C-alpha positions as MATLAB code, in Angstrom:
seq = 'MTLEEKAALCTGASAWTTTPVERLGIPEMLVSDGPHGVRRVPDIHAMGAKSLPATCFPTASSLSSTWNVDLIREMGEALGKECIALNVDVLLGPGANMKRTPLCGRNFEYFSEDPYLAGEMAAALINGVQSMGVGTSLKHFAVNNQESERFVINAKVDERALREIYLPAFETAVKKGNPWTVMCAYNKLNGTYCSQHHQLLTDILKDEWKFEGLVVSDWGAVHDRVAALKAGLDWQMPGPRERDVQAVVAAVRNGELDESVLNESVRRILQIVFKAAGTPKKGTFDTDAHHALAQRVASESIVLLKNNGILPLKDPQHIAVIGRAAEFAHFQGGGSSHINPTRVDVPFKELQSRVSKAELNYAEGYPADNSSQPALIEQAVQVAKSADVAVLYIGLPSFKESEGYDRPDLDLTDQQVALIKAVAKAQPKTIVVLNNGAPLDMRAWIDDVAAVLEAWMMGQAGAGAIADVLLGVTNPSGKLAETFPLKLQDTPAHINFPGENGEVSYGEGLFIGYRYYDYREMNVLFPFGYGLSYTTFEYSNPKVSAKKFRDTDGLSVSVDVKNTGKVTGREIVQVYVRDVKSKLVRPLKELKGFTKVELKPGETRTATVKLDFRSFAYYHPGHKAWI';
ca = [
     -34.101  -13.558  112.545;
     -35.273  -10.789  114.426;
     -38.566   -9.449  114.718;
     -37.637   -7.036  112.132;
     -35.958   -8.496  109.488;
     -39.017  -10.980  109.278;
     -41.272   -7.607  108.941;
     -39.347   -6.586  106.888;
     -38.897   -9.785  104.536;
     -42.398   -9.519  103.850;
     -42.364   -6.469  102.264;
     -40.157   -5.213   99.028;
     -37.035   -4.051   98.942;
     -37.745   -2.093   95.965;
     -40.256   -1.802   92.877;
     -38.981   -5.364   91.881;
     -37.063   -6.855   94.648;
     -37.564   -8.835   97.940;
     -35.426   -7.829  101.363;
     -32.472   -9.311  101.369;
     -31.019   -9.964  104.601;
     -26.903   -9.750  103.959;
     -25.540  -11.138  107.473;
     -27.632  -13.944  107.321;
     -26.957  -14.954  103.489;
     -30.458  -14.316  102.094;
     -30.752  -12.907   98.774;
     -32.601  -10.702   97.315;
     -35.384  -12.105   94.690;
     -35.917  -10.122   91.499;
     -39.271  -10.564   89.614;
     -40.476   -8.744   86.682;
     -43.532   -7.942   84.453;
     -45.134  -10.381   82.008;
     -47.263  -12.747   81.222;
     -46.526  -12.568   77.427;
     -42.655  -11.565   77.326;
     -39.769  -10.346   79.929;
     -40.741   -6.823   81.191;
     -37.333   -6.494   83.078;
     -36.192   -3.021   83.589;
     -32.364   -2.174   84.417;
     -33.226   -0.017   87.534;
     -34.883   -2.308   90.081;
     -36.161    1.357   92.035;
     -38.021    2.285   88.756;
     -41.904    1.374   87.445;
     -42.234    2.656   84.125;
     -38.774    2.785   83.295;
     -37.872    1.324   79.262;
     -37.474   -2.524   79.807;
     -34.512   -4.278   78.220;
     -35.005   -6.246   74.968;
     -37.282   -9.904   75.033;
     -39.262  -11.305   72.507;
     -42.679  -10.731   72.432;
     -44.956  -13.154   72.111;
     -48.823  -13.781   71.618;
     -51.017  -11.762   74.150;
     -53.250  -14.807   76.047;
     -56.098  -14.055   73.978;
     -54.240  -15.288   71.191;
     -52.730  -18.034   72.970;
     -55.765  -19.405   73.801;
     -57.226  -19.629   70.025;
     -54.351  -22.342   69.769;
     -56.394  -24.615   71.725;
     -52.207  -26.211   72.046;
     -51.125  -26.529   75.312;
     -47.615  -28.150   74.272;
     -46.940  -25.380   71.947;
     -47.849  -23.078   75.039;
     -45.590  -24.622   77.190;
     -42.525  -24.347   74.547;
     -43.646  -20.670   74.738;
     -43.188  -20.923   78.429;
     -39.420  -22.627   78.316;
     -38.305  -19.807   76.038;
     -39.356  -17.398   78.313;
     -38.016  -18.926   81.146;
     -34.940  -19.230   79.480;
     -35.333  -15.461   78.973;
     -35.415  -14.642   82.213;
     -32.522  -16.527   83.129;
     -30.962  -14.349   80.566;
     -32.066  -11.144   82.019;
     -31.512  -12.005   85.674;
     -35.253  -12.686   86.633;
     -36.253  -15.068   89.762;
     -40.300  -15.015   89.001;
     -42.047  -13.863   85.886;
     -44.857  -11.836   86.845;
     -48.044  -14.245   85.078;
     -50.059  -15.947   83.280;
     -53.127  -13.758   84.092;
     -56.452  -16.365   84.460;
     -59.299  -14.223   85.136;
     -62.340  -14.739   83.243;
     -63.616  -12.482   80.339;
     -66.797  -11.669   82.303;
     -67.371   -8.762   79.116;
     -65.815   -8.289   76.123;
     -65.287   -4.378   77.670;
     -62.681   -5.399   80.138;
     -59.558   -3.184   79.037;
     -57.110   -5.878   80.039;
     -59.046   -9.277   78.211;
     -55.972   -9.557   76.118;
     -54.167  -10.374   78.852;
     -56.505  -13.051   79.699;
     -57.073  -16.184   78.086;
     -60.678  -16.974   77.791;
     -64.497  -16.839   78.490;
     -64.690  -20.620   80.090;
     -62.731  -21.615   83.489;
     -61.531  -25.347   81.975;
     -59.581  -23.717   78.983;
     -58.267  -20.775   80.727;
     -56.549  -23.312   82.984;
     -55.223  -25.466   81.010;
     -53.906  -22.558   79.077;
     -52.577  -21.075   82.261;
     -51.250  -24.295   83.554;
     -49.090  -25.144   80.562;
     -47.661  -21.825   80.512;
     -46.713  -22.039   84.330;
     -45.134  -25.663   84.089;
     -42.908  -24.753   80.680;
     -42.065  -21.422   82.203;
     -40.769  -22.940   85.702;
     -39.071  -26.467   83.864;
     -36.552  -23.960   83.288;
     -35.695  -22.876   87.216;
     -37.745  -19.791   87.190;
     -41.008  -19.298   89.312;
     -44.229  -17.627   87.530;
     -46.539  -15.581   89.463;
     -50.528  -16.707   88.689;
     -52.791  -13.692   89.151;
     -55.160  -11.662   89.325;
     -56.847  -13.818   92.555;
     -59.441  -13.329   91.958;
     -62.580  -11.706   90.097;
     -60.547   -9.135   88.867;
     -62.714   -9.036   85.656;
     -62.906   -4.733   85.231;
     -60.202   -1.865   84.858;
     -63.198    0.291   86.102;
     -62.609    1.240   89.920;
     -60.529   -1.706   89.831;
     -58.802   -0.710   92.799;
     -61.722   -0.398   94.936;
     -64.560   -1.895   93.108;
     -66.688   -4.625   95.468;
     -67.692   -7.299   93.121;
     -70.507   -8.912   94.603;
     -70.271  -12.780   93.671;
     -72.586  -15.822   94.555;
     -70.819  -18.905   95.823;
     -71.712  -21.321   92.987;
     -70.472  -18.621   90.292;
     -67.419  -18.030   92.445;
     -66.448  -21.994   92.544;
     -67.705  -22.866   88.901;
     -66.411  -19.435   87.142;
     -64.663  -17.581   88.741;
     -61.682  -19.815   90.567;
     -61.643  -23.345   88.434;
     -59.255  -22.039   85.951;
     -56.726  -20.523   89.125;
     -57.995  -24.059   90.904;
     -56.168  -26.105   87.924;
     -53.333  -23.997   87.500;
     -52.200  -24.389   91.218;
     -53.080  -27.848   90.967;
     -51.673  -29.160   87.783;
     -48.563  -25.757   87.184;
     -47.910  -25.504   90.662;
     -46.604  -21.572   90.467;
     -44.178  -20.353   92.717;
     -46.280  -17.552   93.476;
     -49.973  -16.330   93.490;
     -50.970  -12.337   92.465;
     -53.676  -11.310   94.814;
     -56.188   -8.760   93.225;
     -57.141   -5.128   93.554;
     -60.503   -5.318   94.008;
     -62.770   -6.297   96.904;
     -64.676   -9.560   96.578;
     -68.319   -9.661   98.833;
     -67.003   -6.658  101.011;
     -63.340   -7.655  101.650;
     -60.283   -6.714   99.734;
     -58.575   -9.197   98.421;
     -55.651   -8.261   99.586;
     -56.935   -9.031  102.893;
     -59.628  -11.920  102.027;
     -59.001  -14.963  104.648;
     -61.073  -17.101  103.056;
     -59.687  -16.468   99.676;
     -56.095  -16.944  100.369;
     -55.708  -19.090  103.153;
     -59.066  -20.908  103.327;
     -59.079  -21.627   99.779;
     -55.773  -21.089   98.351;
     -53.424  -22.513  101.029;
     -55.630  -24.910  102.862;
     -58.124  -26.719  100.710;
     -55.724  -26.472   97.285;
     -52.658  -26.794   98.999;
     -50.757  -24.041   97.590;
     -47.300  -24.431   98.733;
     -45.389  -21.360   97.234;
     -45.989  -17.216   98.301;
     -49.363  -14.740   97.924;
     -48.119  -11.864   96.867;
     -49.929   -8.746   96.822;
     -50.638   -6.675   93.122;
     -48.375   -3.139   93.298;
     -49.973   -0.982   95.366;
     -53.398   -3.550   96.526;
     -52.252   -3.782  100.351;
     -54.468   -1.215  102.252;
     -54.104   -2.537  105.834;
     -50.558   -4.796  106.002;
     -51.465   -6.920  109.069;
     -54.873   -7.652  108.265;
     -53.098   -8.687  104.778;
     -50.828  -11.151  106.864;
     -53.410  -12.454  108.943;
     -55.606  -13.499  105.980;
     -52.227  -14.597  104.029;
     -50.926  -12.564  102.081;
     -46.998  -12.966  102.264;
     -45.344  -10.423  100.868;
     -46.082   -6.706   99.907;
     -45.026   -5.147   96.180;
     -43.589   -2.597   95.969;
     -41.256   -1.570   98.479;
     -39.513    0.021  100.287;
     -42.741    0.362  102.710;
     -41.198    1.142  106.129;
     -44.214    2.612  107.720;
     -45.594   -0.831  107.146;
     -42.559   -2.616  108.193;
     -42.876   -0.986  111.832;
     -46.945   -1.966  112.045;
     -46.025   -5.709  111.513;
     -43.243   -5.243  114.216;
     -45.769   -3.388  116.684;
     -48.431   -5.998  116.061;
     -46.176   -8.765  117.266;
     -45.260   -6.968  119.806;
     -48.711   -5.922  121.207;
     -50.001   -8.885  120.737;
     -52.498   -8.487  117.917;
     -50.793  -10.434  115.578;
     -49.384  -13.825  116.215;
     -45.668  -14.462  115.648;
     -46.731  -17.903  114.387;
     -48.883  -16.202  111.250;
     -45.527  -14.021  110.250;
     -43.236  -17.267  110.784;
     -45.361  -18.645  108.248;
     -45.244  -15.917  105.693;
     -41.257  -15.805  106.267;
     -41.269  -19.868  105.376;
     -42.931  -18.851  102.352;
     -40.622  -16.641  101.232;
     -37.868  -17.934  102.082;
     -38.357  -21.003  100.478;
     -39.236  -19.410   97.108;
     -36.001  -17.060   97.437;
     -33.762  -19.968   97.444;
     -35.500  -21.877   94.981;
     -34.863  -18.776   92.661;
     -31.076  -18.822   94.119;
     -30.844  -22.165   93.295;
     -30.993  -21.324   89.176;
     -27.761  -19.668   88.294;
     -28.861  -15.743   86.460;
     -26.312  -15.744   83.258;
     -25.932  -15.791   79.539;
     -27.877  -15.155   76.675;
     -31.013  -16.053   74.694;
     -31.319  -17.089   71.382;
     -33.110  -14.432   69.541;
     -33.625  -15.630   66.428;
     -35.010  -19.292   67.123;
     -37.307  -17.116   69.832;
     -38.609  -15.133   66.678;
     -39.604  -18.240   64.885;
     -41.042  -19.442   67.922;
     -42.893  -16.275   68.425;
     -44.104  -16.726   64.820;
     -44.950  -20.208   64.805;
     -47.475  -19.515   68.241;
     -49.010  -16.783   66.282;
     -49.673  -19.033   63.537;
     -51.433  -21.614   65.384;
     -53.683  -18.551   66.805;
     -54.987  -17.207   63.777;
     -58.306  -17.732   63.524;
     -60.210  -17.434   59.956;
     -63.886  -16.537   60.483;
     -65.018  -15.808   57.097;
     -63.934  -17.037   54.023;
     -66.059  -16.813   50.302;
     -62.911  -18.951   48.729;
     -60.772  -16.583   48.088;
     -58.366  -17.675   50.681;
     -55.759  -18.470   50.230;
     -54.710  -16.653   47.486;
     -53.383  -18.173   44.564;
     -50.498  -16.544   42.610;
     -51.919  -12.904   43.142;
     -50.416  -10.229   40.745;
     -51.295   -6.858   42.222;
     -51.988   -6.636   45.670;
     -53.482   -3.447   47.468;
     -52.446   -3.290   51.110;
     -54.346   -0.932   52.846;
     -54.547   -0.005   56.775;
     -51.658    2.030   58.733;
     -51.375   -1.649   61.024;
     -49.582   -2.928   57.715;
     -46.421   -0.568   58.451;
     -46.705   -0.099   62.052;
     -48.040   -3.596   63.418;
     -50.170   -3.610   66.422;
     -49.032   -6.569   68.004;
     -49.137   -5.918   71.763;
     -51.535   -4.016   74.136;
     -50.959   -0.899   76.723;
     -49.946   -1.442   80.415;
     -47.528   -3.518   82.606;
     -47.637   -5.872   79.945;
     -45.557   -3.482   77.143;
     -42.601   -5.288   75.634;
     -39.292   -4.268   74.447;
     -39.258   -5.854   71.612;
     -36.053   -7.738   70.059;
     -37.367   -6.758   66.462;
     -41.132   -6.226   65.105;
     -41.693   -7.722   61.804;
     -43.591   -5.289   59.415;
     -46.913   -6.858   57.779;
     -46.272   -4.921   54.574;
     -42.650   -6.329   54.071;
     -43.507   -9.484   55.163;
     -46.252  -10.221   52.660;
     -43.946   -8.313   49.771;
     -41.069  -11.123   50.652;
     -42.895  -13.561   49.887;
     -44.801  -12.414   46.627;
     -42.036  -10.960   45.269;
     -43.319  -11.240   41.606;
     -46.490   -9.462   42.293;
     -46.974   -5.833   42.702;
     -48.030   -4.462   45.935;
     -49.392   -0.875   46.665;
     -49.793    0.526   49.993;
     -52.465    3.018   51.567;
     -52.640    4.124   55.032;
     -56.039    4.097   55.587;
     -56.763    5.722   58.921;
     -54.632    7.915   61.137;
     -53.165    6.767   64.106;
     -55.365    9.621   66.253;
     -59.094    9.344   66.238;
     -59.614   11.857   63.524;
     -61.682   11.578   60.584;
     -59.803   11.766   57.292;
     -61.928   11.443   54.484;
     -58.328   11.817   51.951;
     -56.873    8.776   53.410;
     -60.314    6.680   52.516;
     -60.316    8.217   49.044;
     -56.490    7.344   48.541;
     -57.357    3.557   49.934;
     -60.200    3.026   47.545;
     -57.923    4.047   44.609;
     -55.523    1.827   45.359;
     -57.868   -0.945   45.864;
     -59.947   -0.235   42.570;
     -56.320   -0.994   40.646;
     -55.218   -4.303   42.376;
     -56.528   -7.831   42.038;
     -57.108   -7.815   45.719;
     -57.029   -5.705   48.622;
     -55.711   -6.941   52.170;
     -57.078   -4.460   54.661;
     -55.003   -4.337   58.528;
     -56.767   -3.248   60.868;
     -55.682   -2.775   64.555;
     -57.776   -1.665   67.209;
     -55.943    1.051   68.912;
     -54.921    1.359   72.019;
     -56.719    4.330   73.172;
     -59.674    1.644   72.422;
     -58.313   -1.598   74.322;
     -55.427   -1.273   76.862;
     -54.896   -1.861   80.617;
     -55.697    1.389   82.720;
     -59.351    1.531   81.133;
     -62.550   -0.447   80.004;
     -63.913   -0.370   76.554;
     -66.810    2.188   75.892;
     -67.740   -0.059   73.087;
     -67.440   -2.944   70.721;
     -66.359   -0.855   67.648;
     -63.753   -0.400   65.517;
     -62.851    3.534   64.848;
     -65.523    5.864   62.763;
     -63.007    6.235   60.167;
     -61.686    2.142   59.883;
     -65.563    1.095   59.227;
     -65.575    3.967   56.649;
     -62.700    2.919   55.337;
     -63.533   -1.044   55.223;
     -67.075    0.144   53.784;
     -65.926    2.026   50.959;
     -62.551   -0.406   50.210;
     -65.175   -3.112   49.794;
     -67.287   -1.316   47.733;
     -64.877   -0.533   45.146;
     -63.148   -3.949   45.419;
     -65.461   -6.896   46.160;
     -62.114   -9.059   46.381;
     -61.167   -7.459   49.654;
     -59.938   -9.370   53.375;
     -59.752   -7.968   56.879;
     -56.931   -9.005   59.029;
     -57.372   -7.630   62.633;
     -55.197   -6.901   65.472;
     -57.098   -6.560   68.536;
     -57.238   -8.127   71.815;
     -61.059   -8.881   72.255;
     -64.423   -9.034   70.057;
     -65.753   -6.070   67.875;
     -68.855   -5.454   66.139;
     -68.719   -6.155   62.852;
     -72.256   -5.848   62.300;
     -72.075   -2.671   59.754;
     -69.164   -4.283   57.017;
     -68.987   -8.278   57.963;
     -71.425   -9.237   54.767;
     -69.586   -6.764   52.347;
     -66.423   -7.960   52.647;
     -64.732  -11.648   51.374;
     -62.603  -13.058   54.157;
     -61.406  -11.974   57.783;
     -58.818  -13.271   59.688;
     -58.512  -12.122   63.505;
     -54.815  -12.305   64.134;
     -55.098  -10.738   67.556;
     -52.672   -8.837   69.335;
     -50.182  -11.211   67.666;
     -46.761  -10.299   69.537;
     -43.599   -9.183   67.517;
     -43.450  -12.357   65.041;
     -46.872  -11.904   63.874;
     -47.060  -10.532   60.486;
     -44.773  -13.108   58.603;
     -47.865  -16.226   60.031;
     -50.443  -13.541   58.520;
     -48.758  -13.726   55.231;
     -48.478  -17.517   55.361;
     -52.107  -17.803   56.102;
     -53.171  -15.423   53.537;
     -50.766  -17.043   51.260;
     -51.499  -20.849   52.074;
     -47.987  -21.570   53.782;
     -49.949  -22.160   56.729;
     -53.818  -23.222   57.072;
     -55.083  -21.470   59.733;
     -56.370  -23.843   62.820;
     -56.928  -21.406   65.327;
     -60.527  -21.223   67.182;
     -62.162  -18.866   69.057;
     -61.481  -18.979   72.749;
     -64.524  -16.104   73.876;
     -68.041  -15.749   71.672;
     -68.082  -12.781   69.579;
     -71.492  -11.215   69.905;
     -73.710   -9.613   67.567;
     -73.837   -6.133   69.301;
     -72.632   -5.248   72.857;
     -76.562   -5.204   74.515;
     -76.594   -9.049   73.704;
     -73.585   -9.692   76.049;
     -74.533  -11.540   79.867;
     -73.058   -8.558   81.919;
     -74.250   -5.628   80.169;
     -76.936   -4.296   82.655;
     -74.703   -4.822   85.214;
     -71.478   -3.568   84.037;
     -69.462   -1.432   85.078;
     -71.609   -1.260   88.572;
     -72.127    1.794   90.734;
     -71.589    3.291   93.789;
     -68.250    1.206   94.430;
     -69.756   -1.635   93.427;
     -70.876   -4.376   90.394;
     -73.114   -7.463   90.752;
     -72.412  -10.372   88.900;
     -76.113  -11.040   88.681;
     -75.682  -13.291   85.720;
     -74.347  -15.737   88.150;
     -73.218  -18.805   85.928;
     -73.835  -17.770   82.687;
     -71.429  -15.772   81.108;
     -70.310  -16.403   77.629;
     -71.138  -19.359   75.491;
     -73.392  -20.686   78.806;
     -75.285  -17.628   78.473;
     -76.253  -17.318   74.443;
     -76.609  -21.047   74.599;
     -79.539  -20.623   77.714;
     -80.998  -17.993   75.837;
     -81.180  -19.322   71.970;
     -79.321  -16.269   71.311;
     -77.701  -15.751   68.163;
     -73.887  -14.442   68.187;
     -71.667  -13.156   65.424;
     -68.889  -16.164   65.999;
     -70.020  -18.596   68.502;
     -67.303  -20.037   71.006;
     -64.686  -22.983   69.789;
     -65.293  -21.364   65.863;
     -62.554  -21.341   63.118;
     -62.889  -21.989   59.800;
     -59.788  -23.835   58.031;
     -58.440  -24.838   54.395;
     -59.644  -28.311   54.328;
     -62.464  -30.249   55.845;
     -63.034  -32.465   58.681;
     -65.172  -35.641   59.279;
     -66.169  -37.072   62.730;
     -67.024  -40.585   62.773;
     -67.404  -43.538   65.320;
     -67.539  -41.461   68.727;
     -67.433  -43.911   71.599;
     -67.588  -43.870   75.239;
     -65.514  -45.983   77.406;
     -68.640  -47.047   79.595;
     -72.085  -46.661   79.141;
     -73.200  -46.491   83.153;
     -69.914  -45.430   85.519;
     -69.274  -44.096   88.816;
     -68.756  -40.001   87.882;
     -65.658  -40.879   90.527;
     -64.111  -43.168   87.879;
     -64.474  -41.081   85.015;
     -64.877  -41.625   81.283;
     -63.149  -41.323   77.780;
     -64.762  -40.243   75.294;
     -62.822  -41.102   71.661;
     -63.721  -40.309   67.968;
     -62.481  -40.678   64.606;
     -61.363  -37.691   62.580;
     -60.665  -37.632   59.183;
     -59.053  -34.950   56.679;
     -61.339  -35.179   53.646;
     -59.493  -31.920   52.266;
     -56.831  -31.616   49.803;
     -54.416  -29.902   52.483;
     -53.097  -30.881   55.473;
     -54.622  -29.452   58.872;
     -55.035  -29.045   62.235;
     -58.446  -30.151   63.858;
     -59.509  -29.170   67.545;
     -61.878  -31.565   69.117;
     -63.823  -30.365   71.513;
     -66.116  -32.331   74.358;
     -68.790  -30.811   76.351;
     -70.866  -32.159   79.013;
     -74.493  -31.692   80.099;
     -76.184  -32.875   82.815;
     -79.957  -33.341   82.339;
     -80.770  -34.589   85.812;
     -78.990  -32.150   87.894;
     -81.400  -30.137   91.086;
     -79.887  -27.405   90.348;
     -79.688  -25.190   87.320;
     -76.724  -25.626   84.781;
     -75.877  -24.440   81.486;
     -76.627  -26.319   78.188;
     -72.948  -27.532   77.951;
     -69.773  -26.930   79.440;
     -66.345  -27.305   77.829;
     -64.484  -30.649   79.591;
     -61.596  -31.668   77.208;
     -60.092  -30.944   74.171;
     -57.097  -31.986   71.558;
     -55.418  -30.932   68.576;
     -54.889  -33.380   66.032;
     -52.549  -32.833   62.464;
     -53.880  -34.892   59.826;
     -52.246  -35.381   56.512;
     -55.327  -35.116   53.523;
     -57.119  -38.609   53.744;
     -55.910  -39.865   56.970;
     -57.963  -40.678   60.084;
     -56.836  -40.535   63.525;
     -58.542  -41.815   66.603;
     -59.039  -38.307   69.057;
     -59.477  -39.443   72.681;
     -60.325  -37.065   75.693;
     -60.581  -38.196   79.300;
     -62.777  -36.972   81.534;
     -63.032  -37.311   85.231;
     -64.791  -36.611   88.365;
     -65.066  -32.803   88.300;
     -66.304  -32.683   84.427;
     -69.546  -34.226   85.765;
     -69.784  -32.632   89.096;
     -71.166  -29.043   90.065;
     -70.785  -26.769   93.054;
     -73.860  -27.390   95.903;
     -72.939  -24.050   98.275;
     -75.888  -26.089  100.529;
     -73.514  -29.144  101.175;
     -70.210  -27.018  100.749;
     -68.715  -29.626   98.393;
     -68.697  -30.358   94.151;
     -71.152  -33.288   93.763;
];
């Protein structure tokens, strides 16, 4: 390859493709936004055009609530099949950033506040997609935890917090999933743009973690192409960027850039380009089967937050269905992950189809905008009064939660809060179904309602999943992958978010999410790992494989779990570790393993979780090592 061809290869040819070299038989490689669906635009030069129809699966905050890595891998396989049918070589996802604060507008695209859970989920999705011969792009590396000033903000993070909280999910995904690509973040990390961060991209990712794929920029994240190449950023997107190509050529010729650095990026890009070319892109995908899978994923992700015994509904005769989200499903977030679904199930119709003998009456309850409309509330109250039970479908509007901006608060709209309170006052048997991507402040109404379902951004088939949970066809088994605080002021990053003067200090250090609330002994609305069921479980006979062991040898933990209720259910066994002799401060407990078991009434199974060296280790900045 000529110097000019090599420089051109390291920058995109369009918004979505690599630069081909026809004379050498080097094909182009096409990538597409994800991560919970394939956002394949027909025109490779268009950024925001309407994409081709694809299955919109539940978003990451929903996926993580399943705690089911096998199911997430199966979803990844379906995504891979759709990529093949839509001529996509690499799907841009998953996102493995930590949920430092519930205000981040993009939290619906991220898995958890816990790095272990996030890493396992990301690895499962990657392995599923790539088993089909299609690549993934693990993003956004790293410490990309807010939308406010996301292109320029400098995240100041101490080394322990970086190593123990913000990098482990990426490390797990790289080592267990081997993603074809890793996407750098927009922001600065401790003063250096992530696109130019040698320690991050080369020292840690490529050398320490042995990452063999290519590093791609987030779209528009490169500020200095030559500096980015030196740091380890192989492929700049989007293209074309002729000025940057010529800057690389000039840097090599004047000695500023060693050509061996450019050659290494070319090698990594070509390796992935030809790997992608090895999977023929053609055919169709089974839209019905993938829709059914999307419903199954949504079913396992629903978290039953509150239930006074009203659920599951038993032979309801007259149901008031209230809330705009019952007719206009709120099933995905805004921004680059917005999918053009193959179809969308309507919550009202899905519930109606399952209780054909019951009478269902609908009231809109709240408008699409942020206006106050008391007449809609009054109509809803009248509908609720005449029914046996009221089901409120409440979707957090996209103007409150989306990529591109952070949330100002944890609140529903004023109209939605007033609606819930008014309906609950008129109808004690009120059930609230929530569609949102992150925690909500529920203090104003949680005590007034009979039950609450957290259904998340549930994907195109989520409506049927909700109906099945309401009616007991499905026993809810989801558990929270993030803490729901009582109020915004309680959250660990509150005084440091979103920063000022171009900087944000991660002053809470290691203590985000449940690590913070545990250490402070603070009450929360719903804790990490929480979720109710229609059955009950009993734990007994806990065992460890050894009372004394070398930390490098690891350990197995087992416990017998019995379904003591009357219906089949799934229980998530969570294993936490606590260090009582560490010389450095450590959280009171940290998730280090989990498994999901399905049990029939009266059935007992032994759940076993293996712990390894890293389950017990912490990062020591003085030694620059895990100990």
